[in-house]
Residue frames as qw, qx, qy, qz and C-alpha x, y, z in Angstrom:
[[0.400, 0.711, 0.575, 0.056, 9.84, -40.19, 0.71],
 [0.059, 0.947, -0.037, -0.313, 11.22, -36.66, 0.55],
 [0.359, -0.492, 0.635, 0.474, 14.52, -37.95, -0.80],
 [0.472, 0.300, 0.779, 0.283, 12.58, -39.65, -3.57],
 [0.269, 0.879, 0.391, -0.046, 10.62, -36.65, -4.43],
 [0.111, -0.861, 0.289, 0.403, 13.79, -34.43, -4.54],
 [0.424, -0.250, 0.754, 0.435, 15.55, -36.98, -6.64],
 [0.409, 0.589, 0.674, 0.180, 12.50, -37.11, -9.10],
 [0.079, 0.954, 0.108, -0.267, 12.52, -33.29, -9.15],
 [0.205, -0.642, 0.541, 0.504, 16.33, -33.21, -10.19],
 [0.433, 0.080, 0.805, 0.397, 15.61, -35.90, -12.92],
 [0.304, 0.787, 0.537, 0.014, 12.64, -33.97, -14.28],
 [0.079, -0.897, 0.140, 0.411, 14.76, -30.80, -14.19],
 [0.358, -0.426, 0.668, 0.494, 17.59, -32.43, -16.12],
 [0.423, 0.376, 0.769, 0.299, 15.21, -33.83, -18.75],
 [0.212, 0.902, 0.371, -0.064, 13.30, -30.50, -19.29],
 [0.188, -0.865, 0.271, 0.379, 16.39, -28.36, -19.09],
 [0.457, -0.238, 0.718, 0.469, 18.06, -30.66, -21.42],
 [0.461, 0.636, 0.599, 0.154, 15.42, -29.91, -24.08],
 [0.102, -0.807, 0.055, 0.580, 17.37, -26.91, -25.05],
 [0.681, 0.434, 0.372, 0.458, 18.50, -25.37, -28.38],
 [0.425, -0.145, 0.030, 0.893, 20.70, -22.46, -29.33],
 [0.083, -0.424, -0.447, -0.783, 17.79, -20.75, -31.06],
 [0.471, -0.682, -0.506, -0.239, 15.57, -21.00, -28.01],
 [0.547, -0.240, -0.371, 0.711, 18.17, -19.69, -25.50],
 [0.067, 0.056, -0.054, 0.995, 17.63, -15.97, -26.23],
 [0.465, -0.408, -0.480, -0.622, 13.76, -16.51, -26.49],
 [0.675, -0.446, -0.568, 0.151, 13.69, -18.15, -23.08],
 [0.433, -0.172, -0.319, 0.825, 15.86, -15.51, -21.63],
 [0.098, -0.178, -0.158, -0.966, 13.58, -12.75, -22.92],
 [0.560, -0.457, -0.595, -0.350, 10.41, -14.61, -21.85],
 [0.629, -0.405, -0.504, 0.431, 11.82, -14.67, -18.26],
 [0.342, 0.086, -0.055, 0.934, 12.69, -10.95, -18.43],
 [0.017, 0.604, 0.571, -0.555, 10.27, -8.51, -16.69],
 [0.119, 0.556, -0.110, -0.815, 10.50, -5.79, -19.29],
 [0.011, 0.068, 0.841, 0.536, 9.47, -8.06, -22.17],
 [0.061, -0.563, -0.823, -0.037, 5.95, -8.07, -20.94],
 [0.019, -0.333, -0.179, 0.926, 5.48, -4.27, -20.71],
 [0.300, -0.035, -0.507, -0.808, 3.24, -4.25, -23.77],
 [0.441, -0.380, -0.806, -0.106, 0.95, -6.93, -22.16],
 [0.265, -0.435, -0.591, 0.626, 0.76, -4.86, -18.95],
 [0.109, 0.185, -0.079, -0.973, -0.10, -1.77, -20.84],
 [0.361, -0.206, -0.707, -0.572, -2.90, -3.67, -22.72],
 [0.395, -0.395, -0.784, 0.271, -4.17, -4.97, -19.30],
 [0.133, -0.357, -0.339, 0.860, -4.19, -1.43, -18.00],
 [0.275, 0.023, -0.386, -0.880, -6.12, -0.06, -20.99],
 [0.464, -0.272, -0.772, -0.339, -8.74, -2.94, -20.64],
 [0.330, -0.372, -0.683, 0.535, -9.00, -2.37, -16.85],
 [0.038, 0.322, 0.115, -0.939, -9.82, 1.36, -17.37],
 [0.332, -0.030, -0.586, -0.738, -12.07, 0.60, -20.28],
 [0.474, -0.324, -0.811, -0.108, -14.06, -1.98, -18.25],
 [0.436, -0.542, -0.587, 0.414, -14.02, -0.31, -14.80],
 [0.061, 0.874, 0.110, 0.470, -13.67, 3.50, -15.61],
 [0.119, -0.796, 0.346, -0.482, -12.77, 5.36, -12.51],
 [0.855, -0.431, 0.263, -0.118, -12.61, 2.14, -10.40],
 [0.829, 0.435, -0.223, 0.271, -9.57, 1.25, -12.62],
 [0.075, 0.717, -0.454, 0.525, -7.59, 3.22, -9.95],
 [0.733, -0.423, 0.359, -0.394, -8.90, 0.85, -7.32],
 [0.977, 0.198, -0.044, 0.059, -7.89, -2.14, -9.49],
 [0.494, 0.644, -0.407, 0.418, -4.34, -0.77, -9.56],
 [0.322, -0.603, 0.531, -0.501, -4.21, -0.62, -5.86],
 [0.924, -0.130, 0.272, -0.235, -5.37, -4.25, -5.82],
 [0.824, 0.496, -0.207, 0.181, -2.63, -5.16, -8.35],
 [0.090, 0.689, -0.542, 0.474, -0.06, -3.63, -6.03],
 [0.670, -0.391, 0.479, -0.411, -1.48, -5.66, -3.18],
 [0.972, 0.208, 0.037, -0.100, -1.43, -8.80, -5.40],
 [0.667, 0.576, -0.352, 0.314, 2.16, -8.39, -6.50],
 [0.134, -0.647, 0.564, -0.496, 3.26, -7.50, -3.00],
 [0.797, -0.262, 0.388, -0.382, 1.53, -10.55, -1.47],
 [0.948, 0.312, -0.059, 0.020, 2.77, -13.00, -4.19],
 [0.517, 0.633, -0.442, 0.369, 6.28, -11.80, -4.11],
 [0.232, -0.602, 0.565, -0.515, 6.71, -11.48, -0.42],
 [0.877, -0.203, 0.310, -0.305, 5.10, -14.93, 0.30],
 [0.912, 0.347, -0.171, 0.137, 7.40, -16.58, -2.16],
 [0.287, 0.654, -0.492, 0.498, 10.40, -14.89, -0.61],
 [0.568, -0.489, 0.458, -0.478, 9.26, -15.93, 2.83],
 [0.986, 0.021, 0.130, -0.098, 8.97, -19.65, 1.61],
 [0.748, 0.514, -0.299, 0.295, 12.37, -19.45, -0.09],
 [0.040, 0.631, -0.551, 0.545, 14.04, -18.14, 3.14],
 [0.781, -0.343, 0.349, -0.387, 12.26, -20.82, 5.13],
 [0.984, 0.141, 0.106, -0.009, 13.29, -23.75, 2.91],
 [0.151, -0.808, 0.500, 0.273, 16.66, -22.41, 1.66],
 [0.861, 0.195, 0.438, 0.170, 16.83, -24.79, -1.23],
 [0.287, -0.495, 0.456, 0.682, 19.70, -24.09, -3.48],
 [0.604, 0.613, -0.116, -0.497, 18.99, -23.16, -7.07],
 [0.951, 0.212, 0.204, 0.096, 19.86, -25.97, -9.68],
 [0.564, 0.731, -0.165, 0.348, 22.53, -23.86, -11.04],
 [0.139, -0.754, 0.486, -0.421, 24.12, -23.70, -7.58],
 [0.922, -0.260, 0.213, -0.194, 23.68, -27.31, -6.57],
 [0.103, -0.634, 0.739, 0.200, 27.17, -28.97, -6.50],
 [0.610, 0.022, 0.791, 0.033, 25.69, -32.35, -7.43],
 [0.617, 0.650, 0.443, -0.021, 24.37, -30.90, -10.62],
 [0.134, -0.764, 0.349, 0.526, 27.58, -29.00, -11.63],
 [0.058, -0.363, 0.748, 0.552, 28.06, -29.18, -15.25],
 [0.196, 0.307, 0.924, 0.119, 24.75, -30.98, -15.93],
 [0.205, 0.780, 0.506, -0.307, 22.39, -27.93, -16.04],
 [0.411, 0.461, 0.365, 0.696, 22.23, -25.86, -19.22],
 [0.204, -0.682, -0.253, 0.655, 22.70, -22.20, -18.41],
 [0.401, 0.764, 0.341, 0.374, 21.83, -19.30, -20.68],
 [0.080, 0.806, -0.185, 0.557, 23.10, -16.53, -18.34],
 [0.134, 0.345, -0.714, 0.594, 24.64, -16.17, -14.98],
 [0.450, -0.384, -0.801, 0.086, 23.09, -17.98, -12.01],
 [0.260, -0.719, 0.015, -0.645, 21.02, -15.50, -9.80],
 [0.101, 0.207, -0.765, 0.601, 21.45, -15.44, -6.10],
 [0.621, -0.163, 0.244, -0.727, 18.81, -16.28, -3.55],
 [0.411, -0.039, 0.903, -0.123, 17.05, -19.63, -3.09],
 [0.124, 0.010, -0.799, -0.588, 14.98, -21.82, -5.32],
 [0.240, -0.436, -0.853, -0.156, 11.86, -22.98, -3.68],
 [0.569, 0.558, 0.604, 0.034, 9.31, -21.52, -4.65],
 [0.412, 0.221, 0.363, 0.806, 9.73, -19.70, -7.86],
 [0.052, 0.533, 0.269, -0.801, 8.78, -16.09, -7.49],
 [0.199, 0.187, -0.529, -0.803, 8.34, -15.69, -11.31],
 [0.268, -0.251, -0.878, -0.307, 5.70, -18.50, -11.23],
 [0.131, -0.539, -0.660, 0.506, 4.04, -17.22, -8.12],
 [0.045, 0.486, 0.065, -0.870, 3.78, -13.65, -9.45],
 [0.199, 0.130, -0.608, -0.757, 2.74, -14.49, -12.97],
 [0.260, -0.375, -0.871, -0.181, -0.01, -16.99, -12.02],
 [0.068, -0.545, -0.570, 0.612, -1.27, -14.67, -9.30],
 [0.163, 0.420, -0.155, -0.879, -1.66, -11.85, -12.00],
 [0.206, -0.014, -0.815, -0.541, -3.01, -14.28, -14.55],
 [0.175, -0.436, -0.876, 0.108, -5.72, -15.59, -12.20],
 [0.018, -0.545, -0.363, 0.755, -6.63, -12.09, -10.93],
 [0.173, 0.367, -0.316, -0.858, -6.85, -10.62, -14.47],
 [0.168, -0.149, -0.877, -0.425, -8.75, -13.64, -15.94],
 [0.117, -0.579, -0.762, 0.267, -11.34, -13.24, -13.26],
 [0.015, -0.584, -0.181, 0.791, -11.43, -9.47, -13.55],
 [0.251, 0.504, -0.351, -0.748, -11.46, -9.27, -17.40],
 [0.172, -0.091, 0.934, 0.300, -12.07, -12.70, -18.82],
 [0.356, 0.539, 0.750, -0.143, -15.86, -12.54, -19.14],
 [0.270, 0.856, 0.088, -0.432, -15.84, -9.20, -21.01],
 [0.306, 0.768, -0.503, -0.251, -12.65, -9.77, -22.95],
 [0.979, -0.070, 0.149, -0.123, -12.45, -13.49, -23.67],
 [0.735, 0.538, -0.296, 0.287, -8.98, -13.37, -25.34],
 [0.241, -0.774, 0.438, -0.388, -7.55, -12.37, -21.95],
 [0.866, -0.318, 0.342, -0.177, -7.77, -15.90, -20.56],
 [0.938, 0.224, 0.054, 0.258, -5.60, -17.74, -23.17],
 [0.336, 0.783, -0.237, 0.467, -3.18, -14.73, -23.25],
 [0.342, -0.711, 0.473, -0.393, -2.61, -14.77, -19.49],
 [0.935, -0.203, 0.278, -0.080, -2.40, -18.53, -19.21],
 [0.793, 0.482, -0.049, 0.368, 0.28, -18.50, -22.03],
 [0.042, 0.836, -0.299, 0.459, 1.98, -15.55, -20.32],
 [0.601, -0.615, 0.410, -0.305, 2.13, -17.35, -17.03],
 [0.981, -0.019, 0.193, 0.032, 2.91, -20.78, -18.39],
 [0.701, 0.576, -0.161, 0.388, 5.85, -19.57, -20.54],
 [0.099, -0.801, 0.404, -0.431, 7.34, -17.62, -17.70],
 [0.825, -0.409, 0.360, -0.153, 7.11, -20.80, -15.44],
 [0.947, 0.243, 0.122, 0.169, 8.68, -23.03, -18.08],
 [0.417, 0.774, -0.281, 0.385, 11.48, -20.51, -18.86],
 [0.408, -0.766, 0.418, -0.269, 12.63, -20.83, -15.33],
 [0.898, -0.140, 0.412, 0.067, 13.25, -24.47, -15.67],
 [0.768, 0.583, 0.073, 0.255, 14.79, -24.08, -19.17],
 [0.126, 0.859, -0.325, 0.375, 17.23, -21.32, -17.76],
 [0.710, 0.016, -0.610, 0.351, 18.27, -23.81, -15.02],
 [0.029, -0.395, 0.390, -0.831, 17.35, -21.45, -12.18],
 [0.620, -0.178, 0.386, -0.659, 14.44, -23.47, -10.78],
 [0.117, -0.005, 0.992, 0.048, 13.35, -27.06, -10.36],
 [0.311, -0.328, -0.685, -0.572, 9.93, -28.18, -11.68],
 [0.416, -0.539, -0.676, 0.281, 8.77, -28.54, -8.05],
 [0.188, -0.340, -0.181, 0.904, 9.68, -24.90, -7.44],
 [0.161, -0.025, -0.417, -0.894, 7.52, -23.90, -10.37],
 [0.408, -0.413, -0.758, -0.296, 4.59, -26.13, -9.64],
 [0.351, -0.582, -0.574, 0.457, 4.36, -24.92, -5.98],
 [0.064, -0.272, 0.013, 0.960, 4.98, -21.32, -7.15],
 [0.226, -0.213, -0.622, -0.719, 2.13, -21.75, -9.59],
 [0.425, -0.522, -0.740, 0.003, -0.19, -23.11, -6.79],
 [0.347, -0.445, -0.372, 0.737, 0.81, -20.37, -4.57],
 [0.010, 0.090, -0.229, -0.969, 0.22, -17.75, -7.16],
 [0.322, -0.391, -0.712, -0.486, -3.27, -19.27, -7.95],
 [0.407, -0.556, -0.646, 0.329, -4.19, -18.97, -4.25],
 [0.216, -0.393, -0.117, 0.886, -3.00, -15.37, -3.98],
 [0.081, -0.101, -0.476, -0.870, -4.80, -14.41, -7.19],
 [0.368, -0.474, -0.741, -0.302, -8.01, -15.90, -6.01],
 [0.398, -0.543, -0.499, 0.545, -7.71, -14.26, -2.56],
 [0.132, -0.254, 0.053, 0.957, -7.07, -10.85, -4.01],
 [0.218, -0.220, -0.615, -0.725, -9.95, -11.24, -6.44],
 [0.392, -0.544, -0.740, 0.056, -12.21, -12.32, -3.62],
 [0.249, -0.490, -0.259, 0.794, -11.18, -9.01, -1.77],
 [0.010, 0.050, -0.372, -0.927, -11.87, -7.11, -5.03],
 [0.296, -0.420, -0.772, -0.375, -15.40, -8.56, -5.28],
 [0.361, -0.580, -0.601, 0.415, -16.18, -7.58, -1.76],
 [0.167, -0.439, -0.058, 0.881, -15.01, -4.01, -2.30],
 [0.073, -0.094, -0.568, -0.815, -16.57, -3.68, -5.78],
 [0.307, -0.565, -0.757, -0.116, -20.09, -4.85, -4.24],
 [0.348, -0.570, -0.405, 0.625, -19.57, -2.39, -1.41],
 [0.094, -0.324, 0.135, 0.931, -18.81, 0.55, -3.57],
 [0.146, -0.299, -0.686, -0.647, -21.65, -0.34, -6.02],
 [0.314, -0.640, -0.688, 0.133, -24.11, -0.43, -3.08],
 [0.256, -0.518, -0.199, 0.791, -22.81, 2.97, -1.88],
 [0.001, -0.048, 0.480, 0.876, -23.27, 4.47, -5.45],
 [0.230, -0.461, -0.757, -0.401, -26.86, 3.13, -5.62],
 [0.326, -0.657, -0.586, 0.346, -27.76, 4.46, -2.12],
 [0.210, -0.427, 0.012, 0.879, -26.33, 7.92, -2.92],
 [0.038, -0.060, -0.576, -0.815, -28.13, 8.02, -6.20],
 [0.243, -0.503, -0.804, -0.201, -31.54, 7.09, -4.76]]
């Protein structure tokens, strides 16, 4: 069964990775680059402080926790499974479309997918009710990042799917912790004011 799933993952990779075009190569490269998204991060920062005022500093602490948890959990899983990246897999040599050099490290799960989906879920829950445009923006951000990893030949679709699931779990967990702290600090402010 596992062999069947791995073979299916390879075939799906070759299909999706094969949908490349010279005009898309630089686009996907920059979508996958962390510095490309700085304007989005600045916008989120502004919205967080607009919505939460002084508690925005607490939100930043939770974002650091979120990124640490999502990144380190994906690294732990990578080092546990030690799956070669598609661009390093000898059976796929010459078959995978590459835009830039093949990175080091292992493939399963995608840290990009884990981190971006964790942030998307956290921010959607944090800001989505007040600023409705945040939800489609964050879903697009996370989805494009996830797909770009397959396009660039550095992750299998299975790496991305499980990275997305892990990111969603981490995002929901950290948001749950935020809600608990937010309720606690709100109660403390009420009791001090009365």
